[in-house]
Structures are given as C-alpha cells and as structure tokens.
Residue frames as a rotation matrix with the C-alpha (Angstrom) as fourth column:
MET 1
-0.070 0.998 0.003 23.20
-0.785 -0.054 -0.617 101.73
-0.615 -0.046 0.787 59.72
ALA 2
-0.482 -0.048 0.875 22.08
0.218 0.960 0.173 98.35
-0.848 0.275 -0.453 58.30
ALA 3
-0.905 0.218 -0.366 21.01
-0.416 -0.263 0.871 98.20
0.094 0.940 0.329 54.65
THR 4
-0.381 0.845 0.375 17.29
-0.166 0.337 -0.927 97.57
-0.909 -0.416 0.012 54.29
VAL 5
-0.820 0.294 0.491 14.93
0.570 0.338 0.749 96.18
0.055 0.894 -0.445 51.58
THR 6
-0.844 0.536 -0.018 12.22
-0.536 -0.844 -0.005 98.57
-0.018 0.005 1.000 50.56
GLY 7
-0.394 0.802 -0.449 8.60
-0.016 0.482 0.876 97.64
0.919 0.352 -0.177 50.94
ALA 8
0.316 0.588 0.745 6.03
-0.797 -0.262 0.545 97.45
0.516 -0.765 0.386 53.74
GLY 9
0.861 0.086 0.501 7.27
-0.441 0.620 0.650 95.42
-0.255 -0.780 0.572 56.68
ALA 10
0.634 -0.682 -0.365 10.70
-0.029 0.451 -0.892 94.72
0.773 0.576 0.266 55.07
LEU 11
0.896 -0.388 -0.216 13.37
0.334 0.266 0.904 93.32
-0.293 -0.882 0.368 57.40
PRO 12
0.450 -0.833 -0.322 16.93
-0.786 -0.541 0.301 94.59
-0.425 0.118 -0.897 57.51
VAL 13
0.492 -0.275 -0.826 19.15
-0.627 0.546 -0.555 92.61
0.604 0.791 0.096 55.17
GLU 14
-0.577 -0.806 0.129 21.29
-0.652 0.359 -0.668 91.35
0.492 -0.470 -0.733 58.03
SER 15
-0.368 0.531 0.763 18.28
-0.709 0.370 -0.600 89.87
-0.601 -0.762 0.241 59.79
GLN 16
0.680 0.634 -0.368 17.32
-0.713 0.458 -0.531 87.98
-0.168 0.623 0.764 56.61
LYS 17
-0.028 -0.794 -0.607 20.64
-0.852 0.336 -0.400 86.21
0.522 0.506 -0.686 56.22
HIS 18
-0.638 -0.220 0.738 19.98
-0.670 0.630 -0.392 83.73
-0.379 -0.745 -0.549 59.01
HIS 19
0.431 0.882 0.192 17.32
-0.609 0.441 -0.659 82.15
-0.666 0.167 0.727 56.80
TYR 20
0.883 -0.189 -0.429 19.95
-0.311 0.449 -0.838 80.82
0.350 0.874 0.338 54.39
GLN 21
0.658 -0.699 0.280 23.10
-0.026 0.351 0.936 78.81
-0.753 -0.623 0.212 54.71
ASP 22
-0.004 -0.762 -0.648 26.40
-0.879 -0.306 0.365 78.75
-0.477 0.571 -0.668 52.89
LEU 23
0.759 0.356 -0.545 26.47
-0.616 0.664 -0.424 76.27
0.211 0.658 0.723 50.06
GLY 24
-0.098 -0.900 -0.425 29.86
-0.508 0.413 -0.756 75.06
0.856 0.142 -0.497 51.18
SER 25
-0.565 -0.072 0.822 28.52
-0.820 0.161 -0.549 73.91
-0.093 -0.984 -0.150 54.53
GLY 26
0.020 0.626 0.779 27.21
-0.514 0.675 -0.530 70.50
-0.858 -0.390 0.335 55.09
GLY 27
-0.618 -0.382 0.687 28.47
0.282 0.708 0.648 69.03
-0.733 0.594 -0.330 51.77
LEU 28
0.444 0.877 0.186 26.20
0.553 -0.105 -0.826 71.18
-0.705 0.469 -0.532 49.57
ALA 29
-0.220 -0.630 -0.744 28.96
-0.186 -0.722 0.666 72.88
-0.958 0.285 0.041 47.52
ASP 30
-0.900 -0.223 0.375 28.13
0.275 0.378 0.884 70.99
-0.339 0.898 -0.279 44.34
VAL 31
0.104 0.994 0.044 24.54
0.793 -0.056 -0.606 72.32
-0.600 0.097 -0.794 44.30
ASP 32
0.423 0.010 -0.906 26.01
-0.178 -0.979 -0.094 75.51
-0.888 0.201 -0.413 42.81
LYS 33
-0.677 -0.727 0.117 27.67
-0.083 0.233 0.969 73.63
-0.732 0.646 -0.218 39.88
ASP 34
0.046 0.682 -0.730 26.01
-0.899 -0.289 -0.327 74.03
-0.435 0.672 0.600 36.47
PRO 35
0.005 -0.026 1.000 25.04
0.018 0.999 0.026 70.52
-1.000 0.018 0.005 35.28
TYR 36
0.800 0.390 0.456 24.77
0.437 0.141 -0.888 71.79
-0.411 0.910 -0.058 31.64
ALA 37
0.517 -0.700 -0.493 28.19
-0.716 -0.669 0.198 73.31
-0.469 0.250 -0.847 31.23
GLU 38
0.974 -0.070 0.214 29.70
0.178 0.820 -0.544 71.32
-0.138 0.568 0.812 28.34
PHE 39
0.398 -0.887 0.234 33.07
0.403 -0.060 -0.913 72.94
0.824 0.457 0.333 28.48
TRP 40
0.325 -0.367 -0.872 35.59
0.914 -0.116 0.389 74.15
-0.244 -0.923 0.298 31.02
ALA 41
0.960 0.137 0.244 35.80
0.218 -0.913 -0.344 77.89
0.175 0.384 -0.907 30.74
GLY 42
0.694 -0.716 -0.078 39.15
-0.311 -0.395 0.865 78.02
-0.650 -0.576 -0.496 32.46
GLU 43
0.021 -0.706 0.708 40.79
0.543 0.603 0.585 76.02
-0.840 0.372 0.396 29.66
LYS 44
0.618 0.213 0.757 39.91
0.773 -0.339 -0.536 78.61
0.143 0.916 -0.374 27.01
LYS 45
-0.514 -0.838 0.182 42.40
0.807 -0.545 -0.226 81.34
0.289 0.031 0.957 26.20
SER 46
0.212 0.588 -0.780 41.48
0.802 -0.561 -0.206 84.46
-0.559 -0.582 -0.590 28.09
ASN 47
0.415 -0.017 0.910 41.12
0.681 -0.657 -0.323 87.88
0.603 0.754 -0.261 26.40
VAL 48
0.868 -0.084 0.489 42.27
-0.345 -0.811 0.472 89.55
0.357 -0.579 -0.733 29.59
GLU 49
0.297 -0.866 -0.403 45.95
0.622 0.496 -0.606 89.40
0.725 -0.070 0.686 30.40
PRO 50
0.363 -0.250 -0.898 47.86
0.819 -0.374 0.435 90.82
-0.444 -0.893 0.069 33.45
GLY 51
-0.525 -0.586 -0.617 48.52
0.345 -0.809 0.475 94.53
-0.778 0.036 0.627 32.86
SER 52
-0.398 0.421 0.815 45.84
0.886 -0.051 0.460 94.88
0.236 0.905 -0.353 30.12
GLU 53
-0.841 0.228 -0.490 44.39
-0.026 -0.922 -0.386 98.36
-0.540 -0.312 0.782 29.60
ILE 54
-0.524 0.785 0.330 40.70
0.852 0.481 0.207 98.14
0.003 0.390 -0.921 28.91
LYS 55
-0.802 0.305 0.514 38.29
-0.120 -0.924 0.362 100.87
0.585 0.229 0.778 27.89
LEU 56
0.068 0.882 0.467 35.20
-0.938 -0.103 0.330 99.22
0.339 -0.460 0.820 29.43
LEU 57
-0.936 -0.250 -0.248 35.21
-0.127 0.896 -0.426 96.32
0.329 -0.367 -0.870 31.92
VAL 58
0.065 0.991 0.119 31.76
-0.824 -0.014 0.566 94.81
0.563 -0.135 0.816 32.29
ILE 59
-0.914 -0.299 0.274 31.44
-0.406 0.679 -0.612 92.52
-0.003 -0.671 -0.742 35.29
GLY 60
-0.120 0.895 0.430 28.66
-0.148 0.412 -0.899 90.10
-0.982 -0.171 0.083 34.43
ALA 61
-0.899 -0.386 -0.208 28.52
-0.276 0.130 0.952 88.26
-0.340 0.913 -0.223 31.10
GLY 62
-0.342 0.859 0.381 24.76
0.632 0.510 -0.584 87.91
-0.696 0.041 -0.717 30.84
ILE 63
0.038 0.490 0.871 22.30
0.979 -0.193 0.065 89.62
0.200 0.850 -0.487 28.56
HIS 64
0.920 0.243 -0.308 22.49
0.332 -0.901 0.279 92.90
-0.209 -0.359 -0.910 30.49
GLY 65
0.147 -0.947 -0.287 26.23
0.142 -0.267 0.953 92.99
-0.979 -0.181 0.095 30.08
ALA 66
-0.503 -0.271 0.821 25.98
0.808 0.190 0.558 92.48
-0.307 0.944 0.123 26.30
ASN 67
0.426 0.758 0.494 23.18
0.862 -0.505 0.032 95.03
0.274 0.412 -0.869 25.92
PHE 68
0.784 -0.210 -0.584 25.05
0.179 -0.825 0.537 97.63
-0.594 -0.525 -0.609 28.02
SER 69
-0.264 -0.961 0.081 28.21
0.363 -0.021 0.932 97.11
-0.894 0.275 0.354 25.93
LEU 70
-0.249 0.236 0.939 26.14
0.965 -0.021 0.262 97.65
0.082 0.971 -0.223 22.74
SER 71
0.795 0.605 0.046 24.65
0.590 -0.789 0.174 100.86
0.141 -0.111 -0.984 24.19
PHE 72
0.507 -0.699 -0.504 28.09
0.185 -0.483 0.856 102.05
-0.842 -0.527 -0.116 25.29
ASP 73
-0.478 -0.719 0.505 29.55
0.598 0.155 0.786 101.42
-0.643 0.678 0.356 21.88
HIS 74
-0.423 0.414 0.806 26.69
0.818 -0.208 0.536 102.99
0.389 0.886 -0.251 19.88
GLY 75
-0.912 0.077 0.402 25.53
-0.171 -0.964 -0.204 105.72
0.372 -0.255 0.893 22.31
PHE 76
-0.610 0.730 -0.306 22.46
0.679 0.284 -0.677 106.27
-0.407 -0.621 -0.670 24.40
TRP 77
-0.529 0.513 0.676 19.31
0.372 -0.576 0.728 107.98
0.762 0.637 0.114 23.14
PRO 78
-0.928 0.263 0.265 17.55
-0.370 -0.564 -0.738 110.49
-0.045 -0.783 0.621 25.49
SER 79
-0.600 0.770 0.216 14.10
0.444 0.545 -0.711 109.54
-0.665 -0.331 -0.669 26.67
GLU 80
0.396 0.915 -0.079 11.38
0.326 -0.221 -0.919 109.90
-0.858 0.338 -0.386 24.07
ARG 81
0.422 -0.304 -0.854 13.90
-0.797 -0.573 -0.190 110.49
-0.431 0.761 -0.484 21.25
ARG 82
0.256 -0.329 0.909 14.79
0.315 0.917 0.243 107.92
-0.914 0.224 0.339 18.61
PRO 83
-0.689 -0.606 -0.396 16.56
-0.159 -0.407 0.899 108.21
-0.707 0.683 0.184 15.24
SER 84
-0.850 0.463 -0.250 13.44
-0.234 0.092 0.968 106.95
0.472 0.881 0.030 13.45
LYS 85
-0.209 0.869 0.448 9.78
-0.977 -0.165 -0.137 106.21
-0.045 -0.467 0.883 14.09
GLU 86
-0.046 0.151 -0.987 10.11
-0.424 0.892 0.156 102.54
0.905 0.426 0.023 13.40
SER 87
0.485 0.330 0.810 8.82
-0.874 0.157 0.459 100.42
0.024 -0.931 0.365 16.23
GLY 88
-0.630 -0.743 0.227 10.76
-0.746 0.660 0.092 97.35
-0.218 -0.111 -0.970 15.17
PRO 89
-0.580 0.386 -0.717 9.45
-0.279 0.734 0.620 93.86
0.765 0.560 -0.318 14.26
ILE 90
0.212 0.718 0.663 6.50
-0.964 0.044 0.261 92.43
0.158 -0.694 0.702 16.14
PRO 91
-0.761 -0.582 0.287 7.62
-0.631 0.767 -0.118 89.21
-0.152 -0.271 -0.951 17.91
LYS 92
-0.389 0.560 -0.731 5.83
-0.334 0.655 0.678 85.96
0.859 0.508 -0.068 16.99
TYR 93
0.120 0.352 -0.928 5.73
0.709 0.624 0.328 84.84
0.695 -0.698 -0.175 20.61
ILE 94
0.891 0.273 0.363 5.19
-0.039 -0.751 0.659 86.85
0.452 -0.601 -0.659 23.81
TYR 95
0.620 -0.726 0.298 8.33
-0.442 -0.009 0.897 85.41
-0.648 -0.688 -0.326 25.45
PRO 96
0.312 -0.558 -0.769 11.47
-0.872 0.153 -0.465 84.56
0.377 0.816 -0.438 23.41
THR 97
0.956 -0.041 -0.291 12.88
0.092 0.982 0.164 81.09
0.279 -0.183 0.943 23.46
GLY 98
0.597 -0.801 -0.043 16.24
0.079 0.005 0.997 80.26
-0.798 -0.599 0.066 24.88
TYR 99
0.063 -0.523 0.850 17.48
0.942 0.312 0.122 79.76
-0.329 0.793 0.513 21.33
LYS 100
0.596 0.251 0.762 16.32
0.588 -0.783 -0.203 83.23
0.546 0.570 -0.615 20.25
SER 101
0.980 -0.195 0.028 17.98
-0.160 -0.705 0.691 84.89
-0.115 -0.682 -0.722 23.27
CYS 102
0.315 -0.907 0.281 21.25
0.364 0.389 0.846 83.03
-0.876 -0.164 0.453 22.69
SER 103
0.083 -0.245 0.966 21.33
0.996 0.041 -0.075 83.88
-0.021 0.969 0.248 19.01
TYR 104
0.848 0.290 0.444 20.60
0.301 -0.952 0.046 87.54
0.436 0.094 -0.895 19.82
MET 105
0.804 -0.592 -0.049 23.43
-0.154 -0.288 0.945 87.65
-0.574 -0.753 -0.323 22.32
GLU 106
0.089 -0.817 0.569 25.86
0.678 0.469 0.566 86.04
-0.730 0.336 0.596 19.81
ARG 107
0.315 0.097 0.944 24.90
0.872 -0.423 -0.247 88.52
0.376 0.901 -0.218 17.03
THR 108
0.976 0.094 0.198 25.31
0.009 -0.920 0.391 91.45
0.219 -0.380 -0.899 19.45
ALA 109
0.591 -0.806 0.043 28.68
0.050 0.089 0.995 90.27
-0.805 -0.586 0.093 20.71
LYS 110
0.010 -0.550 0.835 29.92
0.916 0.340 0.213 89.74
-0.402 0.763 0.507 17.16
LYS 111
0.614 0.388 0.687 28.67
0.680 -0.702 -0.211 93.17
0.401 0.597 -0.695 16.07
ILE 112
0.894 -0.192 0.404 30.46
-0.324 -0.900 0.291 95.18
0.308 -0.391 -0.867 18.72
GLY 113
0.016 -0.933 -0.359 33.46
-0.138 0.353 -0.925 92.83
0.990 0.064 -0.123 19.33
PHE 114
0.447 0.230 0.865 32.29
-0.867 -0.129 0.482 91.96
0.222 -0.965 0.142 22.83
LYS 115
-0.187 -0.658 -0.729 34.71
-0.287 0.746 -0.600 89.49
0.940 0.097 -0.328 24.34
ALA 116
0.705 0.516 0.486 33.40
-0.619 0.114 0.777 87.48
0.345 -0.849 0.400 27.26
ASN 117
-0.472 -0.833 -0.288 35.68
-0.424 0.501 -0.755 85.75
0.773 -0.234 -0.589 29.77
PHE 118
0.693 0.721 -0.022 34.09
-0.377 0.388 0.841 83.10
0.615 -0.574 0.541 31.88
GLY 119
0.653 -0.421 -0.630 35.64
0.655 0.731 0.191 81.68
0.380 -0.538 0.753 34.96
ILE 120
-0.508 -0.773 0.380 37.23
0.408 -0.604 -0.684 84.97
0.759 -0.193 0.622 36.16
MET 121
0.414 0.554 -0.722 36.54
0.898 -0.121 0.422 86.28
0.146 -0.824 -0.547 39.66
VAL 122
0.174 -0.318 0.932 36.87
0.005 -0.946 -0.324 89.94
0.985 0.061 -0.163 40.59
LYS 123
-0.068 -0.320 -0.945 38.79
0.900 0.389 -0.197 90.10
0.431 -0.864 0.262 43.87
GLN 124
-0.070 -0.056 -0.996 39.07
0.668 -0.744 -0.006 93.88
-0.740 -0.666 0.090 44.28
LEU 125
0.336 0.144 0.931 38.28
0.787 -0.586 -0.193 97.18
0.518 0.797 -0.310 42.56
SER 126
0.143 -0.338 -0.930 40.28
0.714 -0.616 0.334 100.35
-0.685 -0.712 0.153 43.41
TRP 127
0.928 0.256 0.271 40.40
0.371 -0.712 -0.597 103.81
0.040 0.654 -0.755 41.93
ASN 128
-0.105 -0.993 -0.055 43.83
0.975 -0.114 0.189 105.13
-0.194 -0.034 0.980 40.85
GLU 129
0.639 0.396 -0.659 43.58
0.420 -0.898 -0.131 108.88
-0.644 -0.193 -0.740 41.46
THR 130
-0.226 -0.850 -0.476 46.87
-0.126 -0.459 0.879 109.63
-0.966 0.259 -0.003 39.67
GLU 131
-0.959 -0.218 0.178 45.89
0.113 0.281 0.953 107.93
-0.258 0.935 -0.244 36.37
SER 132
-0.352 0.925 -0.140 42.13
-0.793 -0.375 -0.480 108.43
-0.497 -0.058 0.866 36.76
ARG 133
-0.175 0.267 -0.948 41.54
-0.636 0.704 0.316 104.79
0.751 0.658 0.047 35.98
TRP 134
0.699 0.426 0.575 40.16
-0.709 0.519 0.477 101.72
-0.095 -0.741 0.664 37.83
ASN 135
-0.574 -0.767 -0.286 42.48
-0.738 0.636 -0.226 98.90
0.355 0.081 -0.931 38.85
ALA 136
0.602 0.794 0.086 40.71
-0.785 0.568 0.249 95.53
0.149 -0.217 0.965 38.92
THR 137
-0.544 -0.758 0.360 42.28
-0.819 0.573 -0.031 92.62
-0.182 -0.312 -0.933 40.66
LEU 138
0.490 0.760 -0.428 41.20
-0.859 0.505 -0.085 89.39
0.152 0.409 0.900 39.01
ALA 139
-0.562 -0.584 0.586 41.78
-0.613 0.770 0.179 85.61
-0.555 -0.259 -0.791 39.37
ARG 140
-0.242 0.387 -0.890 41.00
-0.810 0.425 0.405 82.75
0.534 0.819 0.211 36.99
THR 141
0.430 0.394 0.812 39.11
-0.736 0.674 0.062 79.74
-0.523 -0.625 0.580 38.12
LEU 142
-0.465 -0.696 -0.547 41.22
-0.867 0.483 0.122 76.62
0.179 0.531 -0.828 37.35
PRO 143
0.101 0.454 -0.885 40.29
-0.254 0.872 0.419 72.92
0.962 0.182 0.204 37.16
GLY 144
-0.248 -0.169 -0.954 39.51
0.738 0.605 -0.299 71.43
0.628 -0.778 -0.025 40.53
ASP 145
0.780 0.624 0.044 37.98
0.482 -0.644 0.593 74.73
0.399 -0.441 -0.804 41.81
MET 146
-0.045 -0.857 -0.513 41.52
0.910 -0.247 0.332 76.15
-0.412 -0.452 0.792 42.23
GLN 147
0.953 0.288 -0.098 42.29
0.226 -0.885 -0.406 79.86
-0.204 0.364 -0.909 41.52
SER 148
0.319 -0.865 0.386 45.20
0.716 -0.048 -0.697 81.38
0.622 0.499 0.604 39.72
GLU 149
-0.481 -0.528 -0.700 47.43
0.818 -0.558 -0.141 84.00
-0.316 -0.640 0.700 41.26
PRO 150
0.583 0.722 -0.372 45.61
0.553 -0.688 -0.470 87.33
-0.595 0.068 -0.801 41.32
PHE 151
-0.551 -0.707 0.444 46.52
0.824 -0.375 0.425 89.79
-0.134 0.600 0.788 38.56
VAL 152
-0.053 0.487 -0.872 45.62
0.315 -0.820 -0.477 93.40
-0.948 -0.300 -0.110 37.88
VAL 153
-0.288 0.070 0.955 44.11
0.944 -0.149 0.295 95.05
0.163 0.986 -0.023 34.84
SER 154
-0.780 0.024 -0.625 43.37
0.181 -0.948 -0.263 98.75
-0.599 -0.318 0.735 34.23
ALA 155
-0.263 0.769 0.582 40.02
0.960 0.146 0.241 100.09
0.100 0.622 -0.776 32.99
GLN 156
-0.907 0.000 0.421 38.71
0.047 -0.994 0.102 103.50
0.419 0.112 0.901 32.13
TRP 157
-0.158 0.934 0.320 35.13
-0.916 -0.259 0.305 102.47
0.368 -0.245 0.897 32.90
ILE 158
-0.992 -0.029 -0.120 33.65
0.014 0.939 -0.343 99.70
0.123 -0.343 -0.931 35.05
CYS 159
-0.227 0.971 0.068 30.10
-0.869 -0.234 0.436 98.54
0.439 0.040 0.898 34.93
LEU 160
-0.915 -0.067 0.398 28.65
-0.292 0.790 -0.539 96.01
-0.278 -0.610 -0.742 37.48
LEU 161
-0.052 0.909 -0.413 25.97
-0.981 0.030 0.189 93.89
0.185 0.415 0.891 35.92
THR 162
-0.928 -0.347 -0.136 26.04
-0.314 0.925 -0.214 90.59
0.200 -0.156 -0.967 37.82
GLY 163
-0.210 0.914 -0.349 22.29
0.049 0.366 0.929 90.48
0.977 0.178 -0.121 38.31
PHE 164
0.162 0.406 0.899 20.17
-0.870 -0.372 0.325 90.49
0.467 -0.834 0.293 41.47
LEU 165
0.712 0.222 0.666 20.48
-0.576 0.727 0.373 86.75
-0.402 -0.649 0.645 42.18
PRO 166
0.222 -0.673 -0.705 23.85
-0.896 0.145 -0.420 85.55
0.385 0.725 -0.571 40.98
ASN 167
-0.833 -0.539 -0.125 24.13
-0.426 0.768 -0.478 82.69
0.353 -0.345 -0.870 43.48
PRO 168
0.104 0.867 -0.488 21.61
0.021 0.488 0.873 80.05
0.994 -0.101 0.033 44.45
GLN 169
-0.469 -0.166 0.867 20.60
-0.802 -0.331 -0.497 80.16
0.369 -0.929 0.022 48.05
ILE 170
-0.420 0.308 -0.854 19.76
0.253 0.943 0.216 77.15
0.872 -0.125 -0.474 50.20
PRO 171
0.464 0.660 0.591 17.25
-0.432 -0.414 0.801 77.48
0.773 -0.627 0.093 53.07
ARG 172
-0.684 -0.662 0.306 18.61
-0.555 0.200 -0.808 77.00
0.473 -0.722 -0.504 56.61
LEU 173
0.510 0.860 -0.021 16.55
-0.688 0.422 0.590 73.96
0.516 -0.286 0.807 57.65
PRO 174
0.167 -0.460 0.872 17.46
-0.819 0.428 0.383 71.44
-0.549 -0.778 -0.305 60.35
SER 175
-0.149 -0.350 0.925 19.33
0.032 0.933 0.358 68.41
-0.988 0.083 -0.128 58.90
PHE 176
0.712 0.454 -0.536 18.85
-0.491 -0.224 -0.842 69.76
-0.502 0.862 0.064 55.30
ALA 177
-0.082 -0.808 -0.583 22.22
-0.996 0.089 0.017 68.40
0.038 0.582 -0.812 54.15
SER 178
-0.646 -0.178 0.742 21.39
-0.420 0.895 -0.151 64.95
-0.637 -0.409 -0.653 55.49
LEU 179
0.479 0.873 -0.089 18.64
-0.501 0.189 -0.844 64.65
-0.721 0.449 0.528 52.85
ARG 180
0.305 -0.462 -0.833 21.35
-0.915 0.101 -0.391 63.77
0.265 0.881 -0.392 50.36
ASP 181
-0.712 -0.659 0.242 22.40
-0.702 0.660 -0.266 60.84
0.016 -0.360 -0.933 52.53
THR 182
-0.024 0.817 0.577 18.98
-0.504 0.488 -0.713 59.31
-0.864 -0.307 0.400 52.42
PRO 183
-0.719 -0.258 0.645 18.79
0.324 0.697 0.640 56.44
-0.614 0.669 -0.418 49.88
GLU 184
-0.339 0.562 0.754 16.99
0.935 0.116 0.334 57.28
0.100 0.819 -0.565 46.62
SER 185
0.686 0.535 -0.494 16.86
0.573 -0.815 -0.088 61.02
-0.449 -0.222 -0.865 47.41
SER 186
-0.265 -0.739 0.620 18.39
0.928 -0.369 -0.043 63.96
0.260 0.564 0.784 45.53
VAL 187
0.345 0.244 -0.906 18.82
0.537 -0.843 -0.023 67.65
-0.770 -0.478 -0.422 46.17
MET 188
-0.442 -0.482 0.756 18.91
0.889 -0.347 0.299 70.27
0.118 0.805 0.582 43.40
HIS 189
-0.538 0.223 -0.813 18.28
0.179 -0.913 -0.368 73.96
-0.824 -0.343 0.451 43.07
THR 190
0.456 0.836 0.306 15.48
0.511 0.036 -0.859 75.19
-0.729 0.548 -0.411 40.78
THR 191
0.617 -0.279 -0.736 17.91
-0.599 -0.773 -0.210 77.50
-0.510 0.570 -0.644 38.91
LEU 192
-0.485 -0.791 -0.372 20.03
-0.873 0.414 0.258 74.45
-0.050 0.450 -0.892 38.02
TRP 193
0.438 0.822 0.363 17.28
-0.787 0.547 -0.287 71.98
-0.434 -0.160 0.886 37.23
GLU 194
-0.736 -0.675 0.040 18.42
-0.601 0.681 0.419 68.37
-0.310 0.284 -0.907 36.60
TRP 195
0.134 0.839 -0.528 16.05
-0.978 0.198 0.067 66.55
0.161 0.507 0.847 34.21
ASN 196
-0.363 -0.315 -0.877 17.73
-0.279 0.935 -0.221 63.18
0.889 0.164 -0.428 34.89
ILE 197
-0.998 0.059 -0.031 16.35
0.044 0.225 -0.973 63.41
-0.050 -0.973 -0.227 38.44
SER 198
-0.437 0.891 -0.119 12.85
-0.474 -0.341 -0.812 64.75
-0.765 -0.298 0.571 37.73
GLY 199
-0.287 0.387 0.876 12.26
0.749 0.661 -0.047 63.17
-0.597 0.643 -0.480 34.39
GLY 200
0.748 0.646 -0.151 11.05
0.391 -0.613 -0.686 65.04
-0.536 0.454 -0.712 31.38
SER 201
-0.166 -0.855 0.492 13.06
0.982 -0.100 0.158 67.34
-0.086 0.509 0.856 29.12
C-alpha cells in the first residue's frame, strides 16, 4: 500500500514525485550547494571514529537535534508538570534573529557536551539483537563530493531528526535546466538564497 499525505484530496506520495526532478539531472547538482558555507566540514576532525560506541546518536544537527539531546541528558517532564512556576523571560521580539538562535544552540551544545559532525552520511541502520544495540553504517563526505569508505559505529539509542524538508526540490518543468544556459540568467533555490544575484543583503 502506498504511503499517503493526510488531508482532504491528498494524493499518494508516489504520484506526487513526478512533479519534481532530481537535482543531479540536467546540470542542476550545484543548486543544492550552500553558498554561505565558509569552511569544509570534511576537513575538520570527526568526533565519530570507526568502532565507536555511542550512547545517543542523533541524525540531524539542527536545532531539534540539539534540543532533543538536551532533553535526553536532563530528562523529560510529564505534561503539565514543571519543577517551578517560572514562565521564563519574555522575549523582546516575536521571532528570534538568526544570531539569537545560533548563540542558543552554541550554549546548549556546550552545556551538554553535544558534538556535531557535519559532512557525514548515514548509509544504513540495523539492529543487533545479540547486543541490543544499533549499528550505524556511516561515510564521510570528502572534498570533491567524494565519500570515504563506509564504517560502522554502535549506538544504544538512535534519534532521527533530519527535518521535514532536508533537500531542496526542483520543479519538473520542460527545459528548466536550459534556463541556466541563457545569457544573463541565474537559477537558485529559495532555501539557499544568493544575494549577489538578487541584490540586497
């Protein structure tokens, strides 16, 4: 049975896929590259080595991954029960700035010893019944979009927090890729906005 999206008139997931195309087709692979990455994650020393035994492996290094790690480390409070009646500080702005979100994540990571590893792809997850642990097959992304040899780590717990939309999607339009060949034209994805193309800051 095909997976479906809930909601009135929702189409099966399989029937929605034909609306999008693979980024690697038609010379669009670089649309997925982050124009603001100022370092190469693969050159940094990894905290995960082959054969490592990890208590909690969080897949997804975003704000949800950091928050879950904090909750896992400090415990969860049942609904409607808190250790105090304090509601916390009232924010100055309705929505936090990027700087505020980033500084919060850095403080949280430092507080609990959260060690993020960017540029690592999860190839396979399997349950080891004998040891009652997860085996995660990983591979590092190397310069030139190459991948290292896969290696295995062991984890007691695994949490998948990659988000709902981890990859940009490109609409399947006739001759979409040829737009880039047109003089004085550019193609970018709204999640990876390029200010040097649009102007502004």
